[in-house]
C-alpha positions in Angstrom: 30.8 -26.0 25.8 28.3 -27.5 23.0 31.0 -29.6 21.1 29.1 -30.0 17.3 28.7 -26.0 17.6 32.6 -25.2 18.4 33.5 -27.7 15.9 31.1 -25.9 13.3 32.7 -22.6 14.0 36.2 -23.9 13.6 34.9 -25.5 9.9 33.4 -22.3 8.8 36.4 -19.8 9.6 39.5 -21.7 8.6 40.6 -22.5 5.0 39.9 -25.8 3.4 42.9 -27.7 1.9 41.0 -27.4 -1.4 40.9 -24.3 -2.9 38.0 -25.2 -4.9 35.5 -25.8 -1.4 37.1 -22.2 -0.7 35.6 -20.5 -3.6 32.1 -22.3 -3.4 31.4 -21.6 0.1 32.4 -17.7 -0.6 30.0 -17.7 -3.9 27.7 -19.7 -1.6 27.6 -16.7 1.2 27.7 -13.8 -1.5 24.1 -15.7 -2.9 22.7 -15.7 0.8 23.8 -11.7 1.1 22.3 -10.9 -2.1 19.0 -12.7 -1.9 18.7 -11.2 1.6 19.5 -7.4 -0.1 17.4 -7.9 -2.7 14.1 -9.1 -0.9 14.9 -6.4 1.8 15.0 -4.0 -0.7 12.0 -5.4 -3.0 9.6 -5.6 0.2 10.7 -2.2 1.4 9.9 -0.6 -2.3 6.4 -2.2 -2.4 6.1 -0.5 1.1 6.7 2.9 -0.1 4.7 2.2 -3.3 1.8 1.2 -1.0 2.4 4.3 1.2 2.3 6.4 -1.9 -0.4 5.1 -3.4 -2.5 5.3 0.0 -1.3 9.0 0.1 -3.6 10.0 -2.6 -6.6 8.2 -1.0 -5.9 9.9 2.1 -6.3 13.3 0.3 -9.6 12.3 -1.4 -11.3 9.9 1.1 -12.4 10.8 5.0 -11.6 8.5 8.0 -14.8 7.1 7.8 -17.9 8.1 5.5 -22.1 7.6 6.6 -24.1 7.3 3.8 -28.2 5.8 3.7 -28.6 2.3 3.5 -31.6 2.8 1.4 -31.7 5.8 -1.5 -29.4 7.8 -2.6 -29.8 10.6 -0.2 -31.4 11.8 3.1 -32.5 14.6 5.7 -29.6 15.8 7.8 -31.7 16.8 10.6 -30.7 18.2 13.8 -30.6 14.9 16.0 -28.1 13.5 13.4 -26.2 16.7 13.7 -26.5 16.4 17.1 -25.6 12.5 17.5 -22.4 13.5 15.7 -21.3 16.8 17.5 -21.7 15.0 20.8 -19.7 12.1 19.9 -16.5 11.8 21.6 -13.4 11.1 19.1 -15.1 13.2 16.0 -12.8 16.1 15.0 -15.0 17.5 12.4 -17.6 16.6 9.6 -19.1 18.1 6.6 -21.9 17.2 4.2 -21.7 16.1 0.4 -23.9 15.5 -2.3 -22.5 13.1 -5.2 -24.4 12.1 -8.1 -23.7 10.5 -11.6 -23.5 13.4 -14.4 -23.0 14.1 -18.1 -20.3 16.6 -18.8 -20.0 18.7 -21.9 -17.5 21.4 -23.1 -17.2 22.4 -26.3 -18.9 19.8 -28.1 -16.8 17.1 -25.9 -18.8 14.7 -23.7 -17.7 12.8 -20.5 -19.6 10.6 -17.8 -18.5 11.4 -14.3 -19.5 12.2 -10.7 -20.2 15.6 -9.3 -19.5 16.3 -5.7 -21.0 19.1 -4.0 -19.0 20.1 -0.9 -18.8 22.8 2.2 -16.5 25.2 2.4 -14.8 22.9 5.3 -14.6 20.1 3.3 -11.0 20.6 3.1 -10.2 20.5 6.5 -11.5 16.5 6.3 -10.0 15.5 2.8 -6.9 17.5 1.5 -8.1 17.5 -2.4 -6.8 21.3 -2.4 -3.2 19.8 -1.9 -3.4 17.8 -4.9 -4.2 20.9 -7.4 -2.0 21.0 -10.0 -3.5 24.2 -12.1 -5.5 26.8 -10.9 -7.1 26.9 -7.0 -9.7 25.7 -4.9 -13.1 26.7 -5.2 -14.2 29.9 -4.2 -17.7 29.7 -2.6 -18.3 33.4 -2.7 -18.9 32.4 -6.3 -22.0 29.6 -6.9 -20.9 28.7 -10.3 -17.1 27.9 -9.2 -16.1 24.3 -10.3 -12.8 21.8 -10.0 -12.3 19.1 -12.5 -9.8 15.8 -12.2 -6.4 16.1 -14.7 -8.5 13.2 -16.9 -11.5 14.8 -17.2 -10.1 18.1 -18.4 -7.7 15.9 -21.1 -11.0 14.0 -22.3 -12.8 17.4 -22.7 -9.7 19.5 -23.7 -10.3 21.8 -20.8 -8.7 24.4 -19.3 -9.5 26.8 -16.6 -10.7 30.1 -16.4 -12.4 30.0 -19.9 -15.1 32.8 -19.4 -16.0 32.7 -22.8 -17.2 28.8 -23.0 -18.7 27.4 -19.7 -18.3 23.4 -18.7 -22.2 22.2 -18.9 -23.4 19.9 -16.1 -26.3 17.6 -17.2 -28.3 15.5 -14.6 -31.7 13.6 -14.8 -34.5 15.3 -12.9 -35.8 12.7 -9.8 -38.9 10.5 -10.7 -38.4 11.8 -14.2 -38.0 8.0 -15.4 -37.2 7.6 -19.2 -35.3 10.9 -20.7 -38.0 11.7 -23.8 -37.1 15.1 -23.8 -33.8 17.6 -22.5 -36.0 20.5 -21.7 -38.3 18.4 -19.2 -36.3 15.8 -17.9 -32.9 17.5 -17.3 -31.4 19.5 -14.9 -28.5 21.7 -16.6 -26.2 24.1 -14.7 -23.0 26.1 -16.6 -20.1 26.2 -13.8 -16.4 27.6 -14.5 -13.6 25.4 -13.9 -11.2 26.8 -12.0 -8.8 24.1 -10.7 -7.3 20.8 -12.1 -6.4 18.2 -9.5 -4.5 15.2 -10.1 -4.8 12.0 -7.5 -5.3 8.7 -9.4 -6.0 7.8 -13.0 -9.6 6.4 -11.3 -10.4 10.0 -9.5 -9.3 12.4 -12.1 -11.0 10.9 -14.5 -14.3 10.5 -12.0 -15.1 13.8 -9.8 -15.9 17.3 -10.4 -16.3 19.2 -7.3 -19.0 22.0 -7.0 -20.7 23.7 -3.7 -23.2 21.8 -1.9 -25.6 24.5 -3.3 -25.6 24.0 -6.5 -25.4 20.1 -6.2 -28.7 20.6 -4.1 -30.3 23.5 -6.5 -29.0 21.1 -9.6 -30.6 17.7 -7.9 -33.7 19.1 -7.1 -33.3 18.5 -3.3 -34.0 20.4 -0.1 -32.2 22.5 1.7 -31.1 19.7 4.3 -31.0 16.9 1.6 -27.9 15.1 1.0 -25.8 12.1 -0.2 -23.5 11.2 2.5 -21.3 12.9 6.0 -17.4 12.7 5.3 -16.3 12.4 9.1 -12.5 12.7 10.3 -11.5 11.5 13.9 -9.3 13.1 16.5 -7.3 9.3 16.5 -7.3 6.9 14.1 -6.5 4.2 16.2 -10.2 5.0 18.0 -12.0 5.1 14.9 -13.8 1.8 15.3 -15.0 3.0 18.9 -16.5 6.3 16.9 -18.3 4.2 14.8 -19.6 1.6 17.1 -21.1 4.9 19.4 -22.5 6.6 16.2 -24.1 3.3 15.2 -26.0 2.9 18.4 -26.9 6.4 18.4 -28.2 6.9 14.3 -29.5 3.5 13.9 -29.6 0.6 11.0 -30.8 3.2 8.9 -27.5 4.0 7.9 -23.9 2.4 6.7 -20.8 3.1 7.7 -17.3 2.9 5.8 -13.9 3.1 6.5 -11.3 4.7 4.3 -9.9 1.3 3.6 -13.8 -0.2 3.2 -14.3 2.7 0.6 -10.8 1.5 -1.0 -11.3 -2.4 -0.7 -9.9 -3.3 -4.3 -6.9 -0.9 -4.0 -5.8 -2.4 -0.4 -6.4 -6.1 -1.7 -4.4 -5.3 -4.7 -1.4 -3.4 -3.1 -1.6 -6.3 -0.7 -1.7 -9.2 -3.3 1.1 -7.5 -5.1 3.3 -7.3 -2.1 2.9 -11.1 -1.2 3.3 -12.1 -5.0 6.2 -10.1 -4.9 7.5 -12.1 -1.2 6.8 -15.2 -2.7 8.4 -14.9 -6.1 12.0 -13.4 -4.2 12.0 -16.1 -1.4 12.0 -18.5 -4.5 14.7 -17.0 -6.1 16.0 -17.0 -2.6 15.6 -21.1 -2.1 17.5 -21.5 -5.8 20.4 -19.7 -3.9 20.3 -21.7 -1.1 21.4 -24.5 -3.1 24.6 -23.1 -2.8 24.8 -23.3 0.4 23.7 -27.3 0.1 26.2 -27.9 -2.4 29.6 -26.5 -0.4 28.3 -28.0 2.8 28.2 -31.2 0.8 31.9 -31.0 -1.0 33.0 -29.8 2.7 31.3 -33.2 4.6 33.6 -35.3 1.6 36.4 -32.5 2.3 36.4 -33.4 6.0 35.9 -37.2 5.4 39.2 -38.1 7.5 38.4 -35.8 10.5 34.8 -37.1 10.7 36.3 -40.6 10.7 38.5 -39.8 13.5 35.9 -38.0 15.8 33.5 -40.9 15.1 36.0 -43.7 16.3 36.4 -41.3 19.1 33.4 -41.7 20.0 31.3 -39.1 18.7 28.1 -40.5 17.1 26.9 -39.8 13.6 23.6 -37.5 15.4 26.2 -35.2 17.0 28.3 -35.5 13.4 25.4 -34.0 11.5 24.6 -31.6 14.4 28.5 -29.7 13.0 27.3 -29.2 9.6 23.7 -28.1 10.6 25.5 -25.5 12.8 27.8 -24.6 9.8 25.3 -24.2 7.2 23.1 -22.6 9.6 26.0 -20.1 10.6 26.8 -19.2 7.2 23.1 -18.0 6.2 23.2 -16.4 9.3 26.1 -14.1 8.9 25.0 -13.9 5.1 21.9 -12.3 6.6 23.3 -10.3 8.8 25.7 -8.7 5.9 22.8 -8.3 3.5 20.5 -7.3 5.9 22.8 -4.3 7.1 23.6 -3.1 3.4 20.1 -3.4 2.4 19.0 -1.3 5.4 21.8 1.0 4.6 20.6 1.7 0.9 17.1 1.8 2.1 17.9 4.3 4.3 20.0 6.2 1.5 17.2 6.2 -0.8 14.7 7.9 1.7 16.9 9.9 2.1 18.9 11.4 -1.1 16.6 9.7 -3.7 19.6 7.8 -5.9 17.3 6.1 -8.1 14.6 8.4 -9.9 11.5 7.6 -11.8 11.4 11.1 -13.0 14.0 13.9 -12.7 11.4 15.3 -9.8 10.2 12.1 -8.4 12.8 9.3 -6.6 11.0 5.9 -6.1 9.3 5.8 -3.3 10.7 3.4 -0.3 9.5 2.5 3.6 11.8 1.6 6.3 9.6 -1.3 8.3 10.7 -2.9 11.2 8.3 -5.9 10.1 10.0 -6.1 7.0 13.1 -6.6 8.9 11.4 -9.6 11.0 10.2 -11.0 7.9 13.6 -10.9 6.4 15.2 -12.2 9.2 13.2 -15.2 9.7 12.9 -16.0 6.3 16.4 -16.6 5.7 17.2 -17.8 9.3 14.4 -21.0 8.7 15.7 -21.6 4.8 19.2 -21.3 5.8 18.6 -24.2 8.5 16.3 -26.2 6.1 19.1 -26.2 3.6 21.7 -27.1 6.5 19.8 -29.9 7.6 19.4 -31.4 3.8 23.3 -31.6 3.6 23.9 -32.8 6.8 21.3 -35.7 6.2 24.1 -37.1 3.7 26.2 -38.1 6.5 25.3 -41.8 7.4 27.8 -44.8 8.9 29.0 -45.7 5.1 30.6 -42.1 5.3 32.4 -42.2 8.4 33.8 -45.7 8.2 
């Protein structure tokens, strides 16, 4: 039997004759429990917010996007179509056109992007699920449009206003400086039939129209587009699909995954997650000072017992181990209790929405084993360090 561990367990579970030390030990344990709960709940909350935020871009962005390296557009040839169709792992693809445009409605203006899409666009992106007013484009009508909520608010525009259409202005290709609206600007009038709501940026950025109308507005040929958006069968094999297409299509095209298209958002979310972890770890370190204090007081409370152990032949290193084990066990049991309580709270929030952001939206949380592992080893390592600091106070002068 490990002698220091045996003594440490006896000291941990037995009451001290000094009631003050018992109270301080209980407070130290509660501090570890609360610190563990706080760290795990915060990490779960940020994981939930990350999933919640990324859910929006999964509705608006494809698994990966193909764009030309040079210029804004390219010709969609039969070779490109055949290369994509014959690539294993590709589920579906759609052709799109994106271009900056000037929007006008009842003398109010807004600078945004038009996005020309095909009928199968919603099989690659689920933007139609984000429509909060109206419906998606009916491709039987060439002048239908779906606008973002931010654009709708800026222009004070609703849907199905047949008396006042939305005007879209785009500079004609190669026109240089605009000197005449009639000669240098292409204009089309569309009827907004739906309003979508995703993120503030996207809501102010895009107006969706049919691909044919976008080609007509920009003066593009029938096969001229600005990008191809692709959905893969298995997201885990996406990189292999991209590598295959790079070999087939060559260096004239740029391939960007959903994460690369939203690199700033991913970086921001990861930075926030790291910052919250470091802040609450710092709070936890402060809480573990209670453990150090409790152990030091227990060392002096057990001074007579330590003298007896020392006189019986137990060396200083073994005596230090007793309190290292004791502090480690105190942190470990506090960790188990705190983690169990935090997991229960997170699962209850996930299932029943105990805490609400709005009357209809519960605060998002996500239960992840990576968070459990992170909290588990953070507490164990910090608890061990705290125990080592406290046990280092034992010297020959203390036990002699």
